[in-house]
N, C-alpha and C positions, 0 to 999 in steps of 0.2 A: 425462463431458465429455472430448473429446479436446483435444490441445495447440492445434491451430488454433482450435477453438471457444472455448477459454478466452481466447485473445488477442483474438479477434473480440468477445467478450462484454465483456471489460474495457475495450476502447476504445469499444465502443457505449455502455457505462455510465461514460463518461469521468469524470464528476463526481458520479456517483450514490452517495451516502453512506447511502442508505436501503436497506432489504431485506436479503437474505442471500446468501451465496456459499459454495458447498460446497468441499471441500478441494481437488478437482481443479482447479477454476477459480482458485483463489488460488495453488497451488503451480505450476501450469503457467505462470501468468504471472510468477511469481518466477523460474522457470527461463529463460523468455524474456528477462527483463531481464538476467539474469546472463550469458546466452549472447551477447546483444547487446553488453553491456559488454566481455566477454572478446574478442569479434571485433574490436572497435574498438581495444582495448588492443593487441592482437597487431599490428594494422596500424601503430599508432603506434610500438611498439617496433622494427618492422621499418624504418620510415623513420628512427627515431633512430639505428639501426645503420648505415643507408646513409649517413646524415649524417656519422657518425664516420668511416667509410671514405673519404668524399669530401672530408675536411677539407684534404687536400693537392691537390685536384683543382682544376678551373676554378672561378672565382667563380660563374659561371652556374649549374653543377650544384649548388653548395652553396645558392645562393639559391633555386633551384627546389624543393629538398628541404625547405628551411626554410619556404617557403611552403606546401607540402603539409602539413607538420606543423602549422602554424598552422590550416590548413583542417581538419584532423582534430580538433585541440583544439576548435575552433569547433562541429564536428559533435557531438563528445562532450557538449559543454555544452548544446547544443540538444536532443539526445536525452534527456539527464538531466532537463531541464525538462519535455520532452514527455510522459515516462513517469511524472513525479512524482505528478501528481493521480490518474491510474488506479491507480497502485500503492497510494497512500494509501487511495483509495476502496475498492478490493477487500479491503484489509486490514480496513477497518471492517466491511465486509459479512461477511467471514470471522469476526470476532469475534461479530457479531450471530448468525451461524448456529450458533456455540458457546454462545450464551446470554449473551453478554457485551457490555457497552456499548462502542462504538468509542471513547469518551472516554478509555479506558485508554491509547490510544496516545499521548496528550498528555503523560503523566507522563515517559517517557524523553526526549521532544523538549524539554520544559521543563527538565528537569535537565541535559541536555547544554548548552542555551543558558545556563543559570546558571553551570555549571562553566567554560564557556569565558570568559563575561563576567568571572567573579571573577578568573581568571588574568590576562586582558587588563588588567584594572583594576590588579592588582598589579604587573604588568610596567611599566605606564605610570607608576605611582607610584614604582617603583624608578628608572626613567629620569629622572623629574623631580628626584629626590633628587641626581643627579650631573649635573644641567644637560643631560640627554640625550645624555651622552657614553657611547656603547655600550662603548668599550674600558675605561671606568672601572666599568662596572657590576659585574664580579665582583671588583674590587679593594676594594670597600667592604663592611664588615661588615653595615652597616644595610640595604643593598640586598639583601644575600644573605638576610638574616632575612625581609625583605618578600617576596621571591620564594619562599622556603620555606613561608612562611605561605599565600601565594596558592596554591602547589602543593597543599598539604594541604587547604585550603578547596575547591579545585577537585575533588579526588579524592572528597569526600563525595558530591556530587550525581551525579557520574559512576558512583559505586558504586551508587547508588539506581537510576540508569538502567539499569545492567547487570542489576540483580536483576529489575526490572520487564520488561525485555526478554526475559529467560529465561521469566518467567511468561507473557507475551504469546505467546511462541513455542510453549509448551506448549498454550495455548488454540487456536492456529492449526492444531495437528496433531490435535486432538480431532475426533471425528466430529459430524456434524450434530445438533442437538438435535431429538429427535422431535417431530412435530406441529407446531402452530403456536404460535410464541412472539410477543412484542410487536413484533417486526421483520418478521413475515410468516410464510408457510407453509414447511415444509420443502422446500428445492429439490429433493431426491430423492423427495419424495412420501411419505416414511416417516412414518406416524402422522397424516396429514392426513386429515380427513373428506373422503370422495370428493364430497360434495355441494359442498364449498367451491370446487371447481374447475369446477363446472358453470356454465352461463350463467345470468344472473339471470332471463331469460325462461323458461328450461327450468325453472328452480325454481318460478316462478310457475304455469306450467302444471301441474306435478306436484302442487302444492298444491291446485289446483282440482279435480284428479281424485282427490283423497283420499290422496295420497302423504304419508309421515311428514314431509316437508319442511315446516317451519313458516314463519310470517311473519317470525319472528326470523332463521330461516336465509336467507330471501330477502334481508333487509337485509344480513346477513353476506356473502352471495354477491356483492352489488353492490360491497362493499368489496374482495373479492379479485378481482373482474373488473377493478377498477381497477388492482390489483397486476399483472395481466396486461398491461393497456394501458401500464404504466410499465416492462415488461420485467423485472419482478421474479420472475415465473414464466414459463417458456417456453411457446410455442404447443403444442408436442408435449405437454408435460405437461398442459395445459388440455384439449386434445382427448382424450387418454387418460381422464383422469378424468370427462370429460363423458360419454364412451361407457360408462364404468363406472356412472354414474348412471342413464343411459337404459336399461341392461340390469337395474335393479332391479325 
């Protein structure tokens, strides 16, 4: 799968969490999102530098640059929201392809949320102890103890999140699991029975002519024909395997 094909596939399967995704599909889309973020960040830094230079210039120029920076920030937020779901979906499909449940990605997300909430709770508690006087926050021994406890308690779930993020990263760089697993056929066709990719009608015809394709296979073929309809396998793979079956 090429870079452009991966981008097209991921946006086509915008919220598709079922099925499998090969390494090229996942990592090309990761590269796309990183390049996109880098480009927007470069533009933002340039505008920030221009704004610094124009601080002593006319108010009109400063205002124009400030508005541009706000627009860029809004675009960055919009793009982040736009690519969040397809990024999450392709990561789940990549784990499926490696033979792992996509639910594993919930562990780092939940741990990060817990860690942040623990520290926020500790910080608000410390502020309440000094009547929300920020200047007095570090002058009180009791508030410092609360903040230290909050930081330590935050570190534990963040550490768990880091460990599982490494584990998930290792899974995403693993090759596709050969053959069919419970999330679908191998997207590269490795280890898949050639009959699985044939059309159900072809299988039925072959069965009537004495082909080794059984009635059980016909039912299985209908299932995988549905995978084709859901874009879990590509049309090219379907046609290639179908031709292989017809040549038997």
